[in-house]
Structures are given as C-alpha cells and as structure tokens.
GUVEX-282155 format. One record per residue: residue number from 1; residue in three letters; x, y, z of N, C-alpha, C, O, CB in turn. Coordinates in steps of 0.02 Angstrom, whole numbers. Atoms other than C-alpha are relative to their C-alpha. Last residue first. Glycine has a CB too. Layout:
N
  nr rest     nx     ny     nz    cax    cay    caz     cx     cy     cz     ox     oy     oz    cbx    cby    cbz
 NUM  ALA      X      Y      Z      X      Y      Z      X      Y      Z      X      Y      Z      X      Y      Z
...
% end
This chain:
289
  nr rest     nx     ny     nz    cax    cay    caz     cx     cy     cz     ox     oy     oz    cbx    cby    cbz
 289  LEU     53    -84     -2   1434  -1268  -1749    -17     13     64    -50     63     78    -82      2    -43
 288  ASP     62    -42    -30   1526  -1455  -1722      6     81    -21     60    110    -27      0     -6     89
 287  GLU      0    -11   -104   1678  -1480  -1832    -77      4      3   -117     19    -41     46     97     48
 286  LEU     53    -35      4   1660  -1608  -2000     13     22     93     17    -10    146    -75    -49    -34
 285  PHE     84    -24    -70   1803  -1696  -2028    -30     47    -15    -14     86    -61     11     26     87
 284  GLN     44     51     28   1951  -1728  -2169    -68     -2     48   -121    -27     29     42    -74     -2
 283  LYS     61     48    -19   2030  -1566  -2104    -21    -29    -41    -34      2    -92    -52     21     25
 282  LYS    -45     93     27   2186  -1503  -2238    -54    -28     33    -80    -72     -1    100    -37     41
 281  GLY    -19     42    -55   2116  -1314  -2252      7    -78    -20     -1   -109    -73    -52     10     55
 280  PRO     27     59    -61   2102  -1226  -2410     30    -47     65     84    -77     65    -21    -49    -36
 279  GLU    -25     70     48   2213  -1079  -2430    -44    -61     28    -46    -81     86     94    -23     11
 278  HIS    -75      4     12   2171   -898  -2408     11    -73    -49     12    -88   -109     46     -4     83
 277  VAL    -72     34    -28   2022   -887  -2312      8     -6    -65    -40     -9   -104     10    -74     54
 276  GLY    -70    -49     22   1901   -741  -2310     61    -54     -9    118    -37      5     26     66     72
 275  ALA    -30     22    -76   1748   -846  -2303     63     26      7    101    -21     -4      7    -81     14
 274  ILE     51    -38    -32   1683   -748  -2458     -7    -20     83    -37      7    129    -70    -15    -42
 273  ALA    -18    -56      0   1853   -809  -2537    -53     56     37    -38    114     52     15      9    -66
 272  LEU    -58    -12    -45   1832   -983  -2486      7     70    -13     27     91     41     67    -44    -14
 271  TYR     26     -1    -85   1641   -994  -2546     71     29     36     69     73     79    -26    -97     39
 270  ARG     28    -87     38   1689   -992  -2751    -17     12     99    -15     72    114   -114      3    -89
 269  GLU    -59    -59     -8   1799  -1134  -2697    -37     54      3    -13    104     30     57      9    -61
 268  THR    -26     -4    -72   1648  -1245  -2659     55     24     -7     83     16     47      5    -59     40
 267  THR     46    -53    -32   1554  -1221  -2818     26     27     53     19     85     71    -63    -21     20
 266  SER    -40    -81     23   1741  -1253  -2919    -61     20     48    -51     73     77      5     42   -107
 265  LEU    -47     -5    -28   1735  -1445  -2840    -10     72     -2      5    101     50     56    -34    -24
 264  ARG    -66    -28     28   1584  -1480  -2933     54     25     76     29     35    131    -25     77    -60
 263  LYS    -50     55     42   1447  -1590  -2902     58     21    -28     91    -10    -69    -32    -31    -59
 262  HIS     14    -42     50   1407  -1484  -2747      1    -76    -24      7   -129      5     46     69    -27
 261  GLY     52     35     63   1308  -1609  -2606     27     44    -79    -14     46   -124   -107     24     24
 260  ALA     52    -47     11   1361  -1497  -2440    -43    -43    -72   -102    -38    -86     38     89    -17
 259  ALA     32      0    -17   1462  -1652  -2407    -81     65      7   -137     61     32     39    -22     30
 258  GLN     13     52     28   1563  -1689  -2531    -82     13     51   -139     -2     31     65    -70      8
 257  SER     30      3     35   1589  -1513  -2538    -53    -87    -23    -97   -102    -64     47     31    -36
 256  VAL     31    -52    -25   1657  -1469  -2356    -47    -32    -85   -105    -48    -69     50     91     20
 255  THR     39     20    -71   1753  -1634  -2362    -63     33    -14   -114     -1    -22     36     31     77
 254  VAL     14     75     18   1833  -1615  -2542    -58     -6     50   -116    -17     33     70    -59     11
 253  LEU     68    -22     36   1865  -1435  -2499    -49    -70    -30   -107    -70    -51     25     54    -71
 252  ASP    -35      5     58   1984  -1481  -2320    -69     36    -86   -121     67    -73     27   -104      3
 251  VAL     34     67     41   1898  -1436  -2171     33      8    -78     34     60   -111   -102      3     -4
 250  GLY    -52     80     11   2002  -1295  -2065    -36    -53    -68     -4    -55   -121     -8    -63     96
 249  ARG    -27     48    -32   1883  -1217  -1980     49    -27    -21     76    -74      7    -33    -38     10
 248  LYS    -41    -37    -26   1836  -1070  -2093     46    -46     48    105    -31     54    -35     54     31
 247  LEU    -74    -35      7   1798  -1185  -2227     50     53     60    110     64     59    -14     45    -63
 246  SER    -31     60    -15   1658  -1253  -2090     94     13    -49    151      8    -26    -65    -74    -36
 245  GLU    -39     -6    -70   1614  -1083  -2048     38    -53    -31     99    -44    -32    -38    -12     82
 244  ILE    -35    -69     -8   1555  -1037  -2228     83    -18     51    143    -11     45    -68     62     52
 243  ILE    -62    -26     26   1479  -1192  -2271     51     50     -8     94     52    -52     -3     -4    -30
 242  PHE    -43     50     11   1386  -1198  -2143     66    -19    -45    125    -28    -30    -34    -32    -12
 241  THR    -32    -31    -53   1342  -1028  -2168     24    -68     26     83    -64     41    -46     50     51
 240  ASN    -69     17     13   1267  -1098  -2336     40     42     66     73     88     43     24     28    -86
 239  ARG    -30     40     31   1154  -1189  -2271     70     27     -6    124      5     12    -34    -14    -57
 238  LEU    -28     73    -42   1097  -1096  -2144     57    -45    -53    115    -62    -42    -82    -63     18
 237  ASP    -40    -44    -27   1054   -949  -2256     49    -54     68    105    -55     94    -56     71     28
 236  ASN    -57     18     46    933  -1062  -2360     82     27     22    133     10     -8    -21     34    -72
 235  VAL    -27     50    -36    838  -1027  -2215     51    -16    -29    104    -28     -2    -36    -51     11
 234  SER     68     55     16    812   -860  -2251     25    -80     48     53    -91    102     -5    -23   -115
 233  TYR    -25     47     31    926   -682  -2189    -90    -61     10   -145    -56     39     91    -24     46
 232  GLU    -51    -30     89    890   -513  -2167      7    -64    -23      9    -67    -85    100     43      3
 231  SER     73     35     40    740   -568  -2026     20     16    -90     -8     18   -145    -98     58     31
 230  LEU    -38     20     58    879   -591  -1899    -46     -7    -71    -58    -59   -102     35    -70     19
 229  SER    -44    -74     23    792   -487  -1734     52    -49    -82    100    -14    -97     80     39    102
 228  ALA    -65      2    -15    785   -678  -1667     48     73    -46    105     84    -66     23    -84    -24
 227  ARG    -19     -8    -91    629   -665  -1668     64     40     18     80     92     47     18    -81     38
 226  LYS     -3    -87     32    625   -633  -1890    -18      0    102    -35     54    127    -91     47    -93
 225  LEU    -34    -35     46    736   -791  -1904    -36     66     55     -3    100     93    -18    -13    -97
 224  TYR    -54     24    -65    611   -902  -1775     68     50     -6     99     65     44     29    -97     -9
 223  LYS     67     -7    -61    443   -852  -1898     66     -9     48     47     24     97    -84    -76      7
 222  ASP      0    -76      7    577   -862  -2061     -7     15     69     41     40     99    -59     35    -47
 221  ILE    -71    -11    -18    621  -1049  -1989    -23     51     -8    -38     70     49     65    -22    -31
 220  SER     -2      8    -63    426  -1102  -1987     62     46     31     59     77     84      4    -73     11
 219  ALA     61    -44     -9    376  -1008  -2174     26    -30    101     18     15    142   -103    -31    -58
 218  ARG    -34    -41     34    542  -1118  -2247    -54     74     60    -24    121     87    -11    -13   -107
 217  ILE    -38    -21    -34    483  -1265  -2159     33     63     -2     70     78     45     29    -37      0
 216  ASN      1      9    -84    314  -1281  -2202     39     17     58     24     36    114      1    -52     13
 215  ARG     32    -79    -21    357  -1199  -2383    -36    -26     86    -51     18    126    -84     37    -77
 214  VAL    -78    -45      7    486  -1352  -2407    -51     41     39    -49     43    100     48     34    -89
 213  ALA     -2     -7     72    326  -1492  -2341     52     60    -22     70     77     34    -74     16    -25
 212  LEU      4    -73    -14    316  -1586  -2186     49     43    -51    109     35    -58     22     12     78
 211  PRO    -73    -34     -4    287  -1768  -2229     -7     93     10    -56    126     -7     46    -23    -85
 210  LYS    -33     29     54     99  -1811  -2155     59     37    -15     70     89     17    -41     -5    -55
 209  GLY    -63     64    -15     75  -1856  -1956     30      1   -114     65    -39   -144    -66   -125     47
 208  SER     50     31     36    -80  -1724  -1988     28    -70      4     -6   -121     -3    -12     30    -75
 207  LYS     60     -1    -44      8  -1615  -1843    -13    -73    -10     -8   -119     31    -65     55    -20
 206  SER     66    -28    -34    133  -1603  -1971    -29    -61     46    -22   -122     47    -62     25    -60
 205  VAL     76     29     38    302  -1728  -2006    -35     60     14      3     95     49    -47    -77     37
 204  PHE     54    -39    -46    470  -1726  -1989    -51     14    -21    -62     17    -82     14     54     23
 203  LEU    -31     -9    -70    577  -1893  -1984    -57     54     16    -97     50     62     91     28      7
 202  TYR    -25    -59     22    467  -1978  -2135     30     40     62    -10     33    108    -55     38    -38
 201  PRO    -93     39    -24    443  -2160  -2114     41     70    -26     93     73    -58     37    -98    -67
 200  SER    -53    -22     40    260  -2100  -2068     48    -18     13     69    -33     69      8     54     -7
 199  ASP    -13     59     35    147  -2224  -1944     60     23    -56    101    -18    -75    -74    -31    -33
 198  THR      6      7    101    139  -2079  -1852     10    -40      5     36    -61     57     37     29    -63
 197  ASN    -23     69     14    122  -2023  -1655    -28     -5    -82    -74     20   -114    -37    -63     60
 196  ASP     58     31      6    176  -1854  -1657     16    -58    -13     68    -82    -36    -44     24    -40
 195  ARG     39    -20     36    345  -1792  -1610    -76    -56      3    -87   -105     39     43      8    -66
 194  GLU     80    -27      2    379  -1761  -1427    -29     -3    -73    -81     29    -82     -5     85     26
 193  ARG     32      6    -61    518  -1879  -1383    -69     23      5   -118      0     35     37     33     44
 192  LEU     25     57     16    573  -1881  -1588    -27    -18     76    -61    -69     72     54    -50    -36
 191  TYR     66     -3     37    600  -1684  -1556    -31    -53    -10    -92    -45    -16      3     25    -58
 190  ARG     33    -31    -32    737  -1719  -1422    -81     26    -34   -132     36     -2     48     47     16
 189  GLU     -3     30    -32    843  -1835  -1521    -88     23     49   -139    -12     57     74      5     23
 188  ILE     65     45     26    835  -1740  -1657    -25    -53     46    -75    -85     29     17    -39    -66
 187  ALA     26    -46     23    935  -1598  -1565    -39    -44    -22    -95    -37      2     30     45    -34
 186  GLU     62    -12    -44   1022  -1720  -1501    -50     46     -6    -87     47     43     16     12     53
 185  ARG     38     78    -26   1086  -1810  -1636    -40     31     50   -100     19     56     55    -70     38
 184  ALA     57      3     42   1109  -1612  -1716    -38    -85     30    -97   -101     27     32      5    -94
 183  PRO     35    -25      4   1239  -1559  -1576    -85    -15    -32   -138     -1     -5     36     33    -16
 182  THR     60      5    -66   1312  -1730  -1549    -33     62    -14    -90     41    -26     32     -1     91
 181  ASN    -39     26    -27   1372  -1763  -1754    -46     18     57   -107     19     50     69     17     -9
 180  LEU     44    -39    -33   1285  -1822  -1884     35     16    102     41    -26    146    -85    -52    -11
 179  PRO      8     16    -42   1402  -1877  -2049    -50     46     70    -63    106     59     59    -16      0
 178  VAL      0    -41    -10   1330  -1851  -2216     25     -9     98    -24    -13    135    -63     24    -36
 177  GLN      2      6    -74   1305  -1993  -2336     67     44     41    127     39     28      3    -84     17
 176  ARG    -84    -35    -39   1271  -1960  -2511    -22      3     83    -72     24    113     26    108    -33
 175  GLU     -8     46    -74   1159  -2062  -2634     69     68     38    122     94     22     47   -118    -23
 174  PRO    -20     81    -18   1177  -1961  -2822    -26     -8    114    -37     35    158    132    -11    -26
 173  GLN    -15     -1    -52   1069  -1787  -2861     28    -78     -1    -10   -122    -24    -54     26     44
 172  THR    -41     46     21   1003  -1802  -3016     86     21     35    142     33     13     -9     -1    -87
 171  ALA    -13    -14     72    851  -1809  -2993     66    -13      5     89    -70     14    -18     72    -30
 170  TYR     65    -37     31    853  -1885  -2799     16     35    -75     77     32    -85    -27     65     55
 169  ALA    -24    -26     40    967  -1999  -2710    -59     29    -50   -106     -4    -73     48    -41    -22
 168  GLU      2     30     51    934  -2000  -2538     16     20    -77     36     77    -87    -49    -16      6
 167  ILE     43    -53     44   1018  -1910  -2399    -17    -58    -69     28    -90    -96     58     86    -28
 166  THR     -2     34     69   1092  -2043  -2274    -28     26    -47    -68    -16    -68    -24    -56     -3
 165  VAL     62     10     16   1125  -1977  -2088     -5     -5    -88     36     32   -116    -43     59     35
 164  LEU      1    -35     96   1270  -2006  -1995    -74    -23    -20   -111    -69     -1     74    -51    -74
 163  ASP    -57    -41     50   1319  -2055  -1831     -8     20    -87     23     34   -138     68    -50      1
 162  LYS    -49    -35    -57   1184  -2132  -1702     37     43    -57      6     94    -73     58    -61     53
 161  THR      9     20    -53   1063  -2160  -1878     60     28     56     93     78     41     -9    -70    -10
 160  VAL    -38    -55    -38    951  -2052  -1989     33    -48     50     -6    -64     95    -49     66     37
 159  SER    -64    -35    -15    906  -2111  -2129     53     17     51    112     34     48    -12     40     -9
 158  ALA    -46     47      6    770  -2237  -2060     72     18    -42    120    -21    -41    -37    -52    -30
 157  LEU    -45     20    -32    686  -2085  -2015     40    -42    -13     97    -22     -1    -14    -11     37
 156  LYS     43     58    -51    678  -2020  -2177     27    -22     77     86    -21     93      1    -76    -41
 155  LEU    -40     43    -45    725  -1856  -2250    -55    -72     41   -109    -80     70     36     63     64
 154  ASN    -44     76     30    628  -1774  -2392      9    -47     40    -21   -100     32     72      7    -23
 153  SER     77     26      5    584  -1635  -2293    -38    -59    -32    -91    -88    -20    -30     43    -26
 152  VAL     39      5    -49    758  -1604  -2264    -50    -19      7    -56    -60     52     -6     33     18
 151  GLU    -35     59    -40    835  -1629  -2427    -31    -12     55    -58    -67     57     69     11     20
 150  SER     61     71     32    700  -1516  -2493     24    -59     33    -10   -103     59      0    -22    -98
 149  ILE     63    -12    -15    788  -1376  -2360    -55    -65    -42   -104    -94    -20    -12     83    -25
 148  ARG     65    -56     10    931  -1428  -2414    -62    -19     16    -92    -73     10    -12     22    -68
 147  MET     49     33     45   1064  -1512  -2306    -24     45    -14    -25     97     19    -43    -49     16
 146  GLY     25    -35     74   1227  -1415  -2247    -53    -37    -41    -42    -44   -101     65      7    -51
 145  THR      3     45     81   1254  -1556  -2115    -10     48    -65    -26     23   -120    -75    -59     -4
 144  GLN    -58     54     10   1273  -1473  -1953     16    -21    -47     77    -25    -57     -2    -48     26
 143  LEU    -52    -52    -19   1186  -1279  -1981     49    -91     12    105    -93    -13    -24     74     89
 142  ILE    -17    -31     41   1042  -1385  -2073     78     18     18    122     -1    -20    -47     48     -9
 141  LEU    -30     28     54   1040  -1500  -1954     16     29    -48     67      7    -74    -24    -38    -20
 140  GLU    -45     14      6   1008  -1370  -1832     39    -73    -22     92    -94      2      7     23     41
 139  ILE    -43    -51     24    894  -1269  -1893     73    -51     46    129    -26     41    -29    100     32
 138  ILE      3    -40     71    774  -1422  -1939     65     26     10    112      0    -20    -63     63    -14
 137  ALA    -24     24     43    801  -1476  -1755     19    -14    -56     69    -48    -65     -6    -13      3
 136  ALA    -83     24    -29    773  -1347  -1657     35    -47    -32     95    -38    -40      4    -30     70
 135  VAL    -69    -34     39    625  -1321  -1778     47    -12      6     85    -31    -38     16     51      3
 134  ARG    -13     17     62    546  -1482  -1711     42     49    -27     98     34    -47    -55     -9    -36
 133  PRO    -58     45     30    601  -1443  -1540     -4    -30    -74     45    -58    -99      8    -61     45
 132  GLU     28     45     27    501  -1284  -1500     30    -63    -52     39    -60   -113    -41     34    -23
 131  THR     62     17      7    577  -1203  -1369    -57    -45    -28    -98    -79      3     -7     31    -12
 130  ARG    -20     73    -63    746  -1209  -1408    -71    -12    -11    -96    -44    -57     31     14    104
 129  ALA     50     68     40    697  -1085  -1584     -8    -63     53    -41   -113     41     47    -40    -81
 128  THR     77    -37      2    740   -924  -1489    -28    -71    -15    -77    -97     11    -20     72    -68
 127  ASP     15    -12    -76    924   -998  -1414    -91      0    -22   -132    -32     11     45     92     41
 126  ARG     42     88    -52    954  -1096  -1587    -52     30     80   -103      6    106    105    -73     55
 125  LEU     40     47      6    928   -906  -1663     -5    -67      8    -59    -97      3    -11      6    -36
 124  ALA     57      6    -45   1041   -853  -1545    -60     -7    -31   -109    -15      7     -6     53     42
 123  ARG     -4      3    -57   1180   -945  -1582    -55     25     24    -86     -5     68     49     23     21
 122  TYR     39     31     29   1157   -921  -1784    -17    -49     69    -52    -99     65     28    -28    -71
 121  GLU     62    -19     11   1188   -755  -1739    -35    -61     -6    -97    -61     -3     -8     43    -56
 120  ILE     26    -14    -52   1338   -745  -1618    -81     -1    -24   -127     16     13     32     65     29
 119  PRO     -3     57    -73   1433   -893  -1735    -45     68     55    -59     36    106    122    -29     40
 118  SER    -34     49    -50   1382   -782  -1872      0    -29     40    -55    -41     65     24      5     19
 117  LEU    -10    -50    -62   1246   -791  -2018     86    -14     49    120    -65     46    -79    -19     60
 116  PHE     -7     56    -39   1275   -820  -2204      0     27     42     22     84     44     44    -43     -4
 115  SER    -23    -42    -50   1251   -731  -2367    -26    -63     69    -65   -111     68    -42     92     -6
 114  PRO     38     28    -48   1282   -802  -2507     -5     24     36     42     62     43      6    -43     19
 113  GLU    -60     43    -63   1369   -662  -2644    -77    -59     53   -137    -46     51     58    101     86
 112  PRO    -22    -30    -36   1223   -606  -2799     42    -68     60     36   -129     68    -60     50     21
 111  ALA     32     40    -78   1219   -701  -2929     46     31     41    108     33     41      4    -96     12
 110  HIS    -63     -2    -20   1261   -557  -3096    -25    -33     88    -50      1    134     40     91    -11
 109  ILE     23      1    -72   1151   -576  -3229     39    -36     72     55    -94     81    -64    -34     -8
 108  GLU    -83     50    -51   1211   -521  -3370    -55    -10     56   -103     24     74    104     64     42
 107  PRO    -39    -37    -13   1045   -488  -3527     59    -21     77     67    -80     90    -46     59      0
 106  HIS     47    -36    -91   1018   -598  -3613     38     38     40     99     40     46    -23    -61     67
 105  GLN    -12    -15    -76   1070   -556  -3781    -16      5     36    -42     56     58     15     25     21
 104  VAL     16    -49    -41    979   -554  -3960     15    -40     56    -19    -89     68    -69     32     -6
 103  GLY    -53    -33    -21   1043   -643  -4102     -2     55     37     26    108     23     32     13    -43
 102  GLY    -58     43    -49    936   -791  -4101     88     48    -24    146     28    -35      2   -116    -35
 101  SER      2     -8    -68    773   -682  -4102     70    -27     29     94    -23     85    -63    -37     30
 100  VAL    -14    -23      1    764   -676  -4283     34     61     65     57    118     70    -28     -8    -36
  99  ASP     11     26    -76    745   -845  -4319     26     67     14     87     64      5     43    -75     37
  98  GLU    -58     -3    -32    732   -824  -4516    -18     12     54    -76     33     58     45     40    -21
  97  GLY    -61     30      4    621   -869  -4632     54     -8     29     98    -49     14     15      9    -31
  96  VAL    -30    -61     -3    448   -827  -4561     70    -60    -20     80   -118     -2     -9     57     83
  95  HIS     45    -67     -6    284   -921  -4533     52     46    -33     30     96    -62    -25     27     87
  94  GLY    -14    -38     63    379  -1095  -4576    -32     50    -11    -53     54    -69     -5    -30    -52
  93  GLU     60    -23     43    329  -1179  -4427    -12     11    -85    -53     -9   -126    -10     59     26
  92  ASP     -5     56     27    502  -1196  -4386    -56    -27    -44    -55    -56    -98     12    -38     46
  91  LYS    -53     32     67    536  -1035  -4393     -4    -71    -49      8    -89   -107     69    -14     35
  90  LEU     55    -62     97    367   -961  -4319     54    -36    -46     44    -55   -103     14    144    -14
  89  TRP     53     38     10    432  -1106  -4159    -50     39    -78    -95     26   -117    -43     -2     83
  88  ARG    -24     67     32    608  -1023  -4159    -83    -39    -30    -90    -57    -88     49    -54     74
  87  PHE    -27     -7     80    528   -851  -4144     40    -60    -52     50    -66   -112     54     58      4
  86  PHE     30      4     90    415   -921  -4018     33     16    -33     23    -18    -83    -52     36    -30
  85  THR     47     65     16    541  -1001  -3891    -36      9    -58    -31    -23   -110    -53    -17     53
  84  LYS    -32     26     69    642   -835  -3932    -28    -82     12    -18   -122    -34    105     11     -7
  83  VAL     10    -11     75    491   -725  -3855     66    -53    -44     62    -61   -105     12     98    -17
  82  ALA     69      9     19    488   -842  -3689    -20      7    -71    -48    -33   -108    -37     43     35
  81  ASN      1    105      3    673   -865  -3653    -83      0    -43    -96    -32    -94     -8    -63    123
  80  LEU    -31     23     63    662   -676  -3672     -1    -37    -17    -13    -45    -77     40      1    -13
  79  LYS     43    -17     47    516   -648  -3539     26     -9    -61    -12    -20   -108    -21     60      6
  78  ARG     56     39    -26    645   -768  -3421    -50     40    -80    -49     11   -134    -28     23    107
  77  SER    -19     36     22    800   -641  -3462    -56    -66    -26    -51    -90    -82     48     -4     40
  76  THR     15    -33     81    673   -480  -3421     27    -71    -20    -20   -102    -45     52     85    -38
  75  SER     70    -12     25    635   -584  -3246      8     17    -90    -21    -13   -136    -36     72     48
  74  LYS     34     64     17    816   -629  -3233    -57     21    -19    -60     30    -80     -6    -51     52
  73  PRO    -27     62     74    876   -445  -3280     -8    -84      0      2   -114    -52     90      3    -10
  72  THR    -71      1    -55    774   -355  -3120     33    -54    -86      9    -99   -120    -14    -62    123
  71  TYR    -18     77    -19    646   -275  -3222     34    -32     22     81      8     20      4    -29    -25
  70  LYS     -8     40   -105    641    -96  -3148    -36    -70    -23    -78    -97     13    -73     59     96
  69  HIS     61     30    -26    562    -24  -3336    -14    -27     79    -62    -37    115     -8    -53    -41
  68  ALA     42    -59    -27    695     22  -3402    -36      7     22    -41     68     31    -17     31    -19
  67  LEU    -70     -2    -88    778   -176  -3379    -21     79     20    -24     96     80    131     -3    -25
  66  LEU      7     12    -30    588   -192  -3509     81      1     77     80     -9    138    -35    -42    -37
  65  HIS     35    -18    -21    657    -52  -3621    -33    -54     61    -33    -18    111    -28     22    -51
  64  ASP    -22    -48    -40    810   -153  -3653    -73     43     38    -79     32     98     50     46    -50
  63  ARG    -61     29    -65    741   -328  -3686     27     80     19     24     87     80     88    -67    -39
  62  PHE     20     24    -63    609   -239  -3793     40    -30     56     31    -15    115    -41    -40    -12
  61  GLY     47    -62    -47    718   -146  -3889    -52    -20     73    -55     -1    132    -62     36    -61
  60  GLU    -69     -5    -35    851   -304  -3920    -38     54     59    -35     62    120     79     35    -58
  59  LEU    -19     16    -70    686   -362  -3986     32      3     67     19    -19    123      9    -23     -3
  58  ASP     73    -11    -24    639   -216  -4107     13    -35     52     17     -5    106    -65    -24    -43
  57  GLN     15    -41    -31    822   -231  -4161    -42     24     46    -24     59     94     -1     16    -24
  56  VAL    -36    -12    -63    841   -377  -4221     -8     49     56    -16     36    116     53      9    -17
  55  LYS    -64     27     24    674   -366  -4330     59    -11     69     42     -9    128     29     58    -60
  54  VAL    -36      6    -54    507   -379  -4334     77    -10    -11    105    -52    -46    -27    -52     35
  53  ASP    -31    -74    -13    434   -327  -4503     36     -6     53     83     34     50    -49     58     12
  52  GLU    -62    -15     67    396   -506  -4564     23     70     16     72     85    -18    -34      1    -93
  51  THR    -76     15    -39    320   -529  -4363     44    -17    -74     97    -48    -73     -2    -85     70
  50  TYR     -1     47     34    174   -426  -4424     57    -23     -3    101     11    -29    -23      9    -49
  49  ASN     74     46    -23     99   -285  -4304      0    -60    -51    -55    -84    -66    -85     50    -10
  48  ILE    -11     62     35    247   -159  -4306    -76    -70     22   -108    -88     71     91    -26     33
  47  ASN     40     28     70    181      1  -4276     23    -52    -30     13    -59    -91     -2     44    -55
  46  ARG    -33    -12     57    314     53  -4132    -35     -3    -80     -6     13   -132     51    -47      8
  45  HIS    -21    -57    -13    186     67  -4020     53     11    -66     47     48   -115     28      4     76
  44  ALA     43    -31    -16    132   -111  -4055      2     87    -16    -29    111    -63     -3    -22     60
  43  LEU     -4    -13     73    293   -180  -4032    -62     31    -48    -42     49   -104     17    -64    -28
  42  PHE    -65    -29     19    279   -142  -3854     -2      8   -100    -10     55   -140     71    -64     37
  41  GLU     26    -57    -38    100   -235  -3845     40     75    -35     21    118    -76     20    -15     90
  40  ALA     39     -7     68    132   -377  -3967     -1     82     44      4    132     10    -89    -62    -26
  39  LEU    -39    -36     47    294   -384  -3838    -42     -9    -60    -13    -24   -112     74    -26     -8
  38  GLN    -40    -44    -17    175   -389  -3658     47     39    -85     50     99    -99     49    -45     62
  37  GLN     44    -49     15     54   -485  -3750     43     53     21     42    104    -14    -70     -5     31
  36  LEU     37    -10     98    192   -637  -3798    -47     86     20    -26    131    -16    -95   -102    -35
  35  ASP    -73    -12     28    259   -634  -3611    -13     36    -96     -6     83   -135     50    -99      3
  34  SER     20    -46    -47     53   -646  -3520     80     33    -33     86     94    -28    -20    -28     95
  33  GLY     58    -52     29     47   -773  -3655      8     55      8      4     94    -39    -62     -4     21
  32  TYR    -23    -10     46    216   -868  -3604    -63     47    -49    -53     77   -101     28    -67    -20
  31  ALA    -77    -27      4    180   -872  -3424     14     23    -77     28     83    -80     60    -65     23
  30  LEU     20    -45    -24      8   -955  -3455     37     96     20     18    155     20    -14    -43     44
  29  ILE     30    -60     47     56  -1051  -3556     -9     40     35     16     91     10    -58     -4    -39
  28  THR    -50    -28     16    216  -1097  -3401    -55     49    -77    -43    105    -99     74    -65    -13
  27  SER    -38    -61    -40    105  -1111  -3252     27     27    -66     22     88    -71     67    -22     66
  26  PRO     51    -56     12    -46  -1212  -3375     49     65     34     37    124     21    -88    -15     46
  25  SER     48    -47    -53    112  -1342  -3402    -44     70     14    -15    122      0     32      7     37
  24  ARG    -73    -40    -49    178  -1405  -3578    -66      8     87   -127      6     95     41    129    -57
  23  SER    -24     -5    -69     50  -1516  -3637     45     27     16     86     -8     44     11    -43     26
  22  LYS    -98     50    -15    117  -1539  -3821     -6     17    105     39     24    146    122     83    -63
  21  LYS     -7     56     59    -68  -1477  -3904     60    -53     63     61   -110     84     49     44   -101
  20  ARG     55     31    -20    -80  -1347  -3763     15    -60    -15     36   -100     27    -57     20    -25
  19  LEU    -61     26    -56    123  -1288  -3809    -84     -6     28    -80     31     76     83     62     47
  18  ASP    -62     33    -26     43  -1275  -3969      0    -18     47    -18    -77     52     46     25      3
  17  GLU     37     61      7   -121  -1186  -3945     40    -54    -10     21   -105     19    -45      2    -52
  16  ILE      7     24    -71     12  -1029  -3860    -65   -107    -13    -70   -155     25    -60     99     57
  15  PHE    -63     10    -60     95  -1033  -4034    -39    -32     95    -31    -84    128     44    108     12
  14  GLU    -13    116      6    -76  -1044  -4121     69     10     20     63    -39     57     -5    -64   -109
  13  GLN     56     36     -1   -138   -872  -4032     20    -52     -4     20    -96     39    -46     11    -40
  12  THR    -17     33    -77     31   -801  -4059    -72    -46     43    -63    -86     89     25     78     57
  11  LEU    -64     52      2     24   -814  -4246      9    -20     83     25    -73    110     83     43    -36
  10  LYS     37     48     33   -147   -728  -4212     69    -40    -19     58   -100    -11    -53     30    -64
   9  SER     26     24    -48    -77   -588  -4130    -34    -42    -18    -91    -30      3    -24     34     34
   8  LEU    -11     27    -60     43   -551  -4232    -13    -29     10     12    -84     -2     -5     12     38
   7  PRO    -42    -23    -62    -40   -539  -4373     25    -28     56      7    -83     79    -24     37     24
   6  ASP     45     25    -75    -58   -674  -4511     33     56     27     93     65     20     12    -88     47
   5  ASN     62    -82     -6     -1   -590  -4674    -44    -13     68    -94     16     90    -78      7    -86
   4  THR    -46    -46    -70    193   -706  -4665    -43     76    -10    -24    135    -13    117     14    -20
   3  ASP     13    -55     42     77   -841  -4814     29     30     67     13     -2    117    -82     19    -36
   2  LYS     57      2      3    190  -1018  -4763    -39     93      0      5    134     13    -16    -53     61
   1  MET      9    -54    -55    377  -1039  -4818    -98     18      1   -128     23    -53     60     85    -30
% end
C-alpha cells in the first residue's frame, strides 16, 4: 500500500487529474470536485484531514448532514456517488487498504406519483394553443400517442404516414410504431400547411430550418400551460395523461405499454392505481382523447 500520510486535499487533486486523463466530461469533473471539497470541509470540522482517519461513521455523518441542510435525497445520493467513486479509487490506487464508503447506504428516494391532466384541463390547453399550429400539433401528438419529448424532437417527416407514426430506434429503445388517430393527423396537417420552407427531414423545425430542440419544445409547451392556468404541469405530464386516459378507457396493458415504449409491463401496471383502475381493460386499440 502507498504512503497514507498524504492529506485528503492532495489525494482529491490527484483523483481529479485522473478523471481528466480518463477524459471524463468537464461537468462530471466539476461536480466531483465540488462534492469532494464539500466532504473535505465537513471532515475538517471533525479534525479529519487524512484518508486513513476516515471511518464509515464519518461518511454517514456527511450524508446525514446534507439531508439535514435541506439537500434532497436525490441530490444527496448524487454527492454520495462522487464520494464512493473517490474512495474506490483510493483503494484501487493503494492509498487505503479498505474502501470505507462501501458500507454507506444511499438515502431512500421516493419517486413522486406521475402528474396528469384531466380531460377538462387538456382540452383547455388544446384550445389555448390552437392559434400556433406547430405547438398545437406537438401537444396533440403527445396526447394521442404518448411519445416522449425527445422522440418528438427527433421525429422525421418520412416517419409519419396517414395512420401511423414510426419512432426510430435509439439508445436502448427499439423501433416502435404507434397508430396516428384523426385528431393528431389533422393537427399535423394544419402545421405542415404553415411549416417553414426547408429541406430538413425533421417534422418539427425552427424558423432557421433546424430540428426543434427539446428545450425549445419544453419552453413552448410551458408557455401555453401557463396561459391556460395549468403552470403546475409540464410537457412530460402530457405523456402521463395519454397513459392514464388510455387505461381509464379500457385499453389493455400490452397495447398501452407498447405505444408508450415501456420496456417492462410492470412500468405500465404502476399507472393502474393512479388511474383508479382495478382491472386492466381488454381493448386492443387506442381511443381518441
């Protein structure tokens, strides 16, 4: 084992340099540096300046300190990941004989229940956005197909036919096809009549002809949610609304799951209780919202 008399601050810098050599992203390096500086300050208040003096209880104390100072469980868990990565590195590099971070538990994170719009609310949003065909088409497309915002951003003209939307494979998601119903098709047709003249293969484009970025879609939908007095919702809640309303209308789990692109049927099943549905439906087709 290497000399363990190096102070924590020196080893932290060596760790950060190692991250740079491994071409980790600048944002990751910056976050890890900030998180470990926060740990060092906490330990210094306990008169702990050397890694060999750090115990499991000290790292648990750091975790509990963060939670007590209003960091969310999710933020605390992220910082703890940085700490654990650092201590694994210390052990791998021979600076410590034992990784004391291994016994530190992450705080429990409770995923909030998905929010969704009622029929009155999504009709109000639809009416509010009707004067802007591009936004109206995006709203209708998500409501009627359950597409993710990133999928909408990457959707190509050639992937939209009269009755079907093809969502290309990406990351770990396989290609899937979702029926295109009349409300969604008509909204897209209205938008295409006013779409900027561009050779872009993408369906939704900006004034410069570039694909409409996720952040731009989000900002546009947020604007109309606010105008409709629905600012407590987000664009992701439109996708939740598609799932909830489909289950309420008796569409079977497999059909909803396939349309939404859920990898596991259990993910879709989670929405049954939220929708207030006790028994899954048997319809094998999607209904118009």
